[in-house]
C-alpha positions, -999 to +999 in steps of 0.1 A: -180+311-379-203+314-348-203+352-334-204+353-297-223+381-282-205+411-265-225+406-233-211+371-229-173+383-238-179+411-212-192+386-184-162+361-189-136+390-184-155+400-152-154+366-139-114+355-147-110+356-110-138+331-101-129+308-132-092+304-117-107+292-082-132+273-098-106+254-117-082+248-085-111+231-069-113+206-097-076+202-101-076+191-060-111+169-065-095+154-095-064+142-076-089+125-047-108+108-071-076+096-089-062+083-055-093+066-047-090+045-078-052+040-072-056+030-037-082+004-050-062-008-078-091-003-102-082-026-133-104-033-165-114-066-149-138-047-125-159-031-154-174-067-163-211-071-153-226-098-134-259-118-137-284-135-112-275-128-074-245-111-083-224-129-056-187-120-057-193-090-080-159-074-075-171-046-098-198-036-077-177-040-044-148-018-059-172+007-073-187+012-035-149+012-021-141+042-047-170+064-036-165+056+000-127+067-004-136+098-020-163+107+003-139+100+035-169+074+044-165+040+059-189+020+035-211+031+004-239+016-018-235+024-052-262+011-073-280+013-106-313-002-087-315+032-068-336+047-095-332+083-088-321+110-059-359+109-045-352+068-044-319+072-028-330+093-003-363+074+004-343+042+010-321+062+033-351+073+055-369+041+057-337+024+063-331+043+096-362+055+109-386+034+130-421+040+146-423+070+168-389+082+158-385+119+150-370+132+118-359+170+121-352+189+091-332+218+096-335+233+061-371+235+061-395+213+041-376+189+017-380+188-020-412+183-034-410+148-045-402+137-008-439+150+003-457+118-003-429+099+010-430+121+044-462+133+048-486+108+030-511+117+006-532+149+009-564+129+014-553+112+042-553+076+027-525+049+038-496+051+012-470+035+032-455+070+042-431+073+070-463+091+087-484+061+080-455+041+096-456+066+128-425+086+118-428+122+133-414+151+114-406+185+124-389+212+105-369+243+110-365+270+081-333+287+075-329+322+084-332+346+053-328+315+031-292+314+037-281+303+072-288+278+098-313+290+125-290+280+153-311+293+180-343+272+170-320+241+163-305+243+195-337+250+216-354+219+197-326+196+203-326+204+240-363+191+243-365+165+219-343+136+205-346+133+170-334+100+153-325+121+122-314+156+116-319+162+079-302+186+058-308+197+022-278+210+006-293+224-029-322+248-030-348+225-044-376+246-058-368+275-029-351+307-040-320+303-017-285+293-018-271+258-017-253+253+019-216+258+018-195+228+038-184+255+060-220+261+073-227+223+074-191+220+093-204+246+118-237+231+123-224+197+129-204+211+160-238+227+174-255+194+169-229+172+186-224+195+217-259+188+226-268+156+210-240+128+200-266+103+187-288+116+163-279+106+128-272+138+107-282+131+070-273+152+039-293+153+006-261+155-014-278+161-049-261+188-073-236+194-047-208+165-054-173+177-065-181+214-061-164+222-032-130+209-018-147+187+009-180+164+012-206+163+041-190+130+052-155+145+057-170+172+082-192+151+105-221+142+085-231+105+093-246+099+057-247+115+025-266+102-007-273+115-043-279+104-078-257+091-104-272+113-131-261+144-115-227+154-105-211+122-097-220+103-129-199+129-148-227+124-177-218+090-186-237+069-163-273+065-172-291+057-139-285+050-102-276+067-071-252+064-041-253+064-004-224+068+016-214+072+054-207+053+084-208+014+082-235+009+109-260+032+092-251+019+057-258-016+068-293-005+081-299+011+050-288-019+029-313-041+050-339-018+036-324-012+000-325-052-003-336-074+026-319-076+063-307-108+055-291-100+022-281-064+025-252-056+000-241-093-006-261-096-038-269-075-067-262-080-105-256-055-132-251-074-165-241-043-185-209-038-165-196-008-146-171+010-168-194+038-175-199+041-140-160+043-128-153+064-158-180+088-151-173+092-119-135+098-127-148+126-151-172+141-123-146+169-110-142+179-146-176+181-158-190+199-126-161+225-132-181+230-168-213+233-151-197+255-125-183+279-152-215+279-172-235+286-142-214+317-133-215+331-170-251+328-174-258+343-137-233+372-148-249+381-182-285+378-166-275+402-135-261+426-161-292+427-182-314+433-145-327+398-137-324+386-103-303+357-095-289+340-065-255+358-064-231+333-050-208+332-078-178+335-052-192+305-033-210+281-054-220+252-035-239+234-061-247+235-098-280+247-096-287+286-107-320+303-096-332+331-123-362+351-117-383+362-146-410+388-149-432+369-171-440+330-180-434+338-214-397+352-212-390+321-189-405+301-215-385+317-241-352+310-222-361+273-219-369+274-255-335+284-264-318+256-240-337+232-260-330+245-294-296+243-287-294+208-271-278+179-291-306+158-285-344+168-291-335+203-307-366+205-327-387+203-297-403+229-282-410+228-244-445+233-231-457+236-196-474+205-184-485+184-153-457+164-137-461+137-114-448+150-075-455+189-085-487+207-075-486+232-107-477+230-143-440+223-149-418+236-180-387+216-188-359+217-211-337+187-214-323+178-247-301+152-229-282+121-241-297+107-206-331+112-198-335+137-171-297+140-166-293+171-146-255+170-152-265+177-187-275+214-195-309+216-185-336+239-168-371+237-155-396+257-135-431+248-117-449+279-132-462+298-099-451+333-087-424+343-086-413+328-116-380+312-108-362+289-135-337+266-120-310+260-144-284+232-139-255+211-155-237+216-188-212+188-199-190+213-217-187+253-209-188+260-244-220+243-252-237+264-222-220+294-240-237+286-272-273+281-258-267+316-238-258+332-268-289+320-287-310+333-263-293+369-263-298+368-300-333+361-302-342+379-266-373+404-269 
């Protein structure tokens, strides 16, 4: 019988109140998902796939309707043809922006893998980036990595007319908290007092089902994310979603396929059962990841490590932990990999990775390659040595992986 480290038992007792809060949020979000299924009268008929053009694919149509209803949106694109979160976000940006439009990011520079989409190649060669098409970018950093810079945002909106105001909820590779819905709701009010026309877009990756509301329920025009993160519930093998106002979803759909086709076609021969089932599982699976994130943070804090201490207001499933040196960080990654159901025999080794400017170490013994809904972690190996931990399909698995690290910690 496995013996659980006393540090874990102590942390669980300290987290009883936070765990109960997380469970209540999961209950409410599970009901929201359930009601979306009931409203749309989902049946096994909708699980069947289609081929060719996919005309009249009722499974695809109903899946989009379920997502739209859960997110409180007018329309949705949910598709396995959206290859990842970065692809889905890129599709949104190209769908909404035109030459000479201004994109204003109010959470600083977006995630690293969007650099070439927005700024182009470092050597200045044409790669089809937004910059190459004449789109202008401006960024306003958060204040103390926690709050919107309302003063600077207000000043910028008074002198310019951005087409898109962009918000990245999760931290990306920055040492900051994720943005709670309450903060997004407040900044939407500030924006709308000055500019009623700008399209507010939120990168919602890692944040679905974490709180009681989603961005499109508090005034955001478009929200976008990946199906191998939260909303896939650990079951969907690929894909992304885009939800929002119908007018903007139509524009985006014109880029996603073509202006004449939009969402009228798109087949998926394998069928949609796992997409429906994964989304139904999402609130519960996110709860597992949240509780595991809180547990690891509490244990590591008790050991003297620095983490983003937002256990009371968790807004995503990512946990940032600072390590003193690369060796300790890589040892933590090794424990996650060793205690994975897939590729447990593999030792993570730092290596170069497309889209990053330094070596990256990654542990991801997942059923679905790259799934951050499953327990995984990664770190760009540059100072400060910050590990980004995410996911976990079951709380018990997260506890066992942490237990192994504590047993073998030097």
